[in-house]
N, CA, C and O atoms as a DFTB+ gen file, in Angstrom:
276 C
 N C O
     1  1     -47.090     -18.739      31.671
     2  2     -45.820     -19.138      32.219
     3  2     -45.611     -20.610      31.883
     4  3     -46.484     -21.439      32.140
     5  1     -44.462     -20.933      31.314
     6  2     -44.145     -22.311      30.953
     7  2     -43.766     -23.150      32.152
     8  3     -43.471     -22.619      33.223
     9  1     -43.772     -24.440      31.977
    10  2     -43.438     -25.370      33.046
    11  2     -41.932     -25.425      33.262
    12  3     -41.463     -25.468      34.399
    13  1     -41.182     -25.423      32.176
    14  2     -39.716     -25.477      32.241
    15  2     -39.179     -24.199      31.601
    16  3     -39.584     -23.855      30.491
    17  1     -38.277     -23.491      32.279
    18  2     -37.762     -22.248      31.696
    19  2     -37.158     -22.465      30.305
    20  3     -36.365     -23.380      30.087
    21  1     -37.556     -21.600      29.378
    22  2     -36.980     -21.630      28.040
    23  2     -37.741     -22.428      27.015
    24  3     -37.637     -22.144      25.822
    25  1     -38.507     -23.422      27.437
    26  2     -39.216     -24.286      26.486
    27  2     -40.257     -23.462      25.723
    28  3     -40.923     -22.601      26.296
    29  1     -40.385     -23.735      24.443
    30  2     -41.337     -23.014      23.588
    31  2     -42.742     -23.049      24.163
    32  3     -43.129     -24.000      24.842
    33  1     -43.495     -22.000      23.880
    34  2     -44.878     -21.924      24.350
    35  2     -45.741     -23.030      23.753
    36  3     -46.591     -23.603      24.435
    37  1     -45.516     -23.323      22.476
    38  2     -46.298     -24.338      21.767
    39  2     -45.361     -25.225      20.963
    40  3     -44.409     -24.741      20.351
    41  1     -45.633     -26.522      20.969
    42  2     -44.842     -27.463      20.179
    43  2     -45.818     -28.363      19.423
    44  3     -46.628     -29.069      20.023
    45  1     -45.724     -28.322      18.104
    46  2     -46.559     -29.156      17.253
    47  2     -45.761     -30.413      16.932
    48  3     -44.811     -30.369      16.149
    49  1     -46.146     -31.527      17.534
    50  2     -45.398     -32.776      17.395
    51  2     -45.825     -33.541      16.152
    52  3     -46.352     -34.651      16.218
    53  1     -45.573     -32.898      15.011
    54  2     -45.875     -33.479      13.712
    55  2     -44.646     -33.281      12.832
    56  3     -44.163     -32.159      12.683
    57  1     -44.142     -34.357      12.252
    58  2     -42.987     -34.258      11.358
    59  2     -43.419     -33.748       9.997
    60  3     -44.369     -34.261       9.407
    61  1     -42.719     -32.734       9.500
    62  2     -42.980     -32.195       8.170
    63  2     -41.696     -31.598       7.621
    64  3     -40.873     -31.067       8.368
    65  1     -41.535     -31.691       6.308
    66  2     -40.454     -31.002       5.598
    67  2     -39.077     -31.266       6.199
    68  3     -38.219     -30.382       6.199
    69  1     -38.865     -32.459       6.704
    70  2     -37.570     -32.823       7.249
    71  2     -37.362     -32.430       8.698
    72  3     -36.301     -32.699       9.261
    73  1     -38.342     -31.807       9.311
    74  2     -38.257     -31.417      10.722
    75  2     -39.009     -32.427      11.584
    76  3     -39.965     -33.053      11.126
    77  1     -38.577     -32.579      12.818
    78  2     -39.251     -33.480      13.749
    79  2     -40.494     -32.861      14.364
    80  3     -41.462     -33.564      14.659
    81  1     -40.472     -31.543      14.560
    82  2     -41.603     -30.832      15.145
    83  2     -41.468     -29.343      14.852
    84  3     -40.456     -28.885      14.322
    85  1     -42.504     -28.603      15.206
    86  2     -42.494     -27.151      15.073
    87  2     -42.624     -26.554      16.464
    88  3     -43.606     -26.798      17.165
    89  1     -41.634     -25.773      16.858
    90  2     -41.640     -25.092      18.153
    91  2     -41.995     -23.627      17.910
    92  3     -41.356     -22.954      17.102
    93  1     -43.008     -23.142      18.606
    94  2     -43.466     -21.768      18.438
    95  2     -43.311     -20.995      19.745
    96  3     -43.812     -21.413      20.789
    97  1     -42.626     -19.890      19.677
    98  2     -42.487     -18.998      20.823
    99  2     -43.324     -17.761      20.541
   100  3     -43.127     -17.095      19.525
   101  1     -44.246     -17.453      21.425
   102  2     -45.144     -16.321      21.258
   103  2     -44.601     -15.128      22.047
   104  3     -44.303     -15.228      23.237
   105  1     -44.483     -14.002      21.346
   106  2     -44.007     -12.766      21.967
   107  2     -44.844     -11.597      21.471
   108  3     -45.464     -11.659      20.409
   109  1     -44.848     -10.538      22.256
   110  2     -45.463      -9.297      21.796
   111  2     -44.525      -8.661      20.773
   112  3     -43.407      -9.137      20.577
   113  1     -44.961      -7.619      20.140
   114  2     -44.125      -6.956      19.131
   115  2     -42.801      -6.472      19.713
   116  3     -41.796      -6.429      19.004
   117  1     -42.789      -6.111      20.982
   118  2     -41.558      -5.601      21.600
   119  2     -40.925      -6.581      22.585
   120  3     -39.904      -6.269      23.198
   121  1     -41.520      -7.763      22.741
   122  2     -41.008      -8.743      23.700
   123  2     -39.693      -9.362      23.265
   124  3     -39.469      -9.602      22.078
   125  1     -38.832      -9.616      24.229
   126  2     -37.530     -10.228      23.961
   127  2     -37.491     -11.651      24.510
   128  3     -38.147     -11.965      25.503
   129  1     -36.714     -12.504      23.852
   130  2     -36.483     -13.848      24.356
   131  2     -35.537     -13.769      25.555
   132  3     -34.602     -12.968      25.573
   133  1     -35.792     -14.602      26.537
   134  2     -34.882     -14.710      27.673
   135  2     -33.664     -15.524      27.245
   136  3     -33.709     -16.198      26.216
   137  1     -32.589     -15.474      28.006
   138  2     -31.428     -16.310      27.681
   139  2     -31.786     -17.802      27.600
   140  3     -31.275     -18.515      26.736
   141  1     -32.659     -18.274      28.496
   142  2     -33.035     -19.693      28.449
   143  2     -33.868     -20.007      27.211
   144  3     -33.794     -21.125      26.702
   145  1     -34.657     -19.061      26.713
   146  2     -35.417     -19.276      25.479
   147  2     -34.491     -19.313      24.269
   148  3     -34.702     -20.103      23.349
   149  1     -33.482     -18.475      24.265
   150  2     -32.507     -18.498      23.171
   151  2     -31.730     -19.812      23.169
   152  3     -31.435     -20.364      22.108
   153  1     -31.403     -20.306      24.348
   154  2     -30.704     -21.590      24.453
   155  2     -31.597     -22.724      23.943
   156  3     -31.142     -23.593      23.200
   157  1     -32.875     -22.708      24.347
   158  2     -33.822     -23.720      23.875
   159  2     -33.948     -23.672      22.351
   160  3     -33.983     -24.716      21.699
   161  1     -34.016     -22.481      21.790
   162  2     -34.105     -22.335      20.331
   163  2     -32.932     -23.039      19.649
   164  3     -33.132     -23.805      18.706
   165  1     -31.730     -22.787      20.115
   166  2     -30.543     -23.416      19.520
   167  2     -30.571     -24.932      19.673
   168  3     -30.226     -25.654      18.738
   169  1     -30.976     -25.417      20.832
   170  2     -31.050     -26.869      21.068
   171  2     -32.130     -27.515      20.211
   172  3     -31.929     -28.601      19.667
   173  1     -33.278     -26.847      20.091
   174  2     -34.378     -27.392      19.273
   175  2     -33.954     -27.496      17.810
   176  3     -34.219     -28.504      17.155
   177  1     -33.303     -26.468      17.303
   178  2     -32.836     -26.474      15.910
   179  2     -31.766     -27.543      15.710
   180  3     -31.792     -28.270      14.717
   181  1     -30.831     -27.642      16.642
   182  2     -29.756     -28.639      16.545
   183  2     -30.309     -30.062      16.558
   184  3     -29.704     -30.972      15.991
   185  1     -31.458     -30.251      17.204
   186  2     -32.078     -31.578      17.274
   187  2     -32.960     -31.879      16.063
   188  3     -33.594     -32.932      16.005
   189  1     -33.003     -30.947      15.083
   190  2     -33.749     -31.211      13.856
   191  2     -35.174     -30.707      13.852
   192  3     -36.005     -31.190      13.082
   193  1     -35.466     -29.739      14.705
   194  2     -36.811     -29.173      14.763
   195  2     -36.826     -27.778      14.147
   196  3     -35.792     -27.114      14.070
   197  1     -37.988     -27.346      13.716
   198  2     -38.151     -25.977      13.228
   199  2     -38.573     -25.119      14.415
   200  3     -39.394     -25.537      15.231
   201  1     -38.013     -23.927      14.505
   202  2     -38.321     -23.007      15.596
   203  2     -38.766     -21.688      14.986
   204  3     -38.108     -21.159      14.090
   205  1     -39.878     -21.160      15.468
   206  2     -40.380     -19.884      14.954
   207  2     -40.777     -18.973      16.103
   208  3     -41.401     -19.397      17.076
   209  1     -40.402     -17.723      15.964
   210  2     -40.785     -16.685      16.909
   211  2     -41.955     -15.928      16.299
   212  3     -41.819     -15.339      15.227
   213  1     -43.092     -15.937      16.963
   214  2     -44.314     -15.314      16.447
   215  2     -44.649     -14.082      17.281
   216  3     -44.693     -14.136      18.510
   217  1     -44.881     -12.977      16.588
   218  2     -45.175     -11.721      17.279
   219  2     -46.616     -11.248      17.071
   220  3     -46.982     -10.156      17.507
   221  1     -47.423     -12.060      16.413
   222  2     -48.837     -11.730      16.204
   223  2     -49.583     -13.011      15.855
   224  3     -48.976     -14.047      15.585
   225  1     -50.906     -12.921      15.864
   226  2     -51.695     -14.077      15.451
   227  2     -51.419     -14.406      13.989
   228  3     -51.369     -15.574      13.605
   229  1     -51.239     -13.361      13.175
   230  2     -50.943     -13.595      11.754
   231  2     -49.635     -14.365      11.581
   232  3     -49.560     -15.266      10.745
   233  1     -48.604     -14.024      12.359
   234  2     -47.343     -14.776      12.329
   235  2     -47.589     -16.236      12.687
   236  3     -47.111     -17.146      12.010
   237  1     -48.340     -16.441      13.758
   238  2     -48.654     -17.790      14.222
   239  2     -49.361     -18.585      13.124
   240  3     -48.960     -19.702      12.797
   241  1     -50.408     -18.000      12.565
   242  2     -51.196     -18.675      11.534
   243  2     -50.345     -19.013      10.312
   244  3     -50.433     -20.119       9.778
   245  1     -49.521     -18.063       9.870
   246  2     -48.659     -18.287       8.711
   247  2     -47.665     -19.413       8.973
   248  3     -47.456     -20.267       8.111
   249  1     -47.059     -19.420      10.140
   250  2     -46.091     -20.463      10.469
   251  2     -46.726     -21.847      10.493
   252  3     -46.136     -22.806       9.995
   253  1     -47.912     -21.961      11.061
   254  2     -48.610     -23.250      11.106
   255  2     -48.962     -23.704       9.680
   256  3     -48.701     -24.847       9.306
   257  1     -49.548     -22.812       8.903
   258  2     -49.949     -23.162       7.539
   259  2     -48.749     -23.540       6.679
   260  3     -48.795     -24.529       5.948
   261  1     -47.676     -22.756       6.764
   262  2     -46.473     -23.053       5.982
   263  2     -45.875     -24.402       6.378
   264  3     -45.441     -25.174       5.523
   265  1     -45.858     -24.673       7.665
   266  2     -45.266     -25.917       8.151
   267  2     -46.092     -27.135       7.718
   268  3     -45.533     -28.162       7.333
   269  1     -47.405     -27.018       7.781
   270  2     -48.261     -28.167       7.474
   271  2     -48.536     -28.352       5.983
   272  3     -49.008     -29.414       5.579
   273  1     -48.254     -27.351       5.162
   274  2     -48.558     -27.488       3.734
   275  2     -47.450     -28.202       2.989
   276  3     -47.547     -28.399       1.778
């Protein structure tokens, strides 16, 4: 459970590829984003951050590697 409703589960505060940070939302294969998570996604992107929805460890790993490479 997050501290503030909607905020990404993980935020990598490293600038890469023109983004200020990488926001990662972890979901199960069938999990849906809440309205507050969708709002956070739009705000994070508008502020110049990359946002990724990860549905498996492989998704998570790929997103981290792609962002940092």
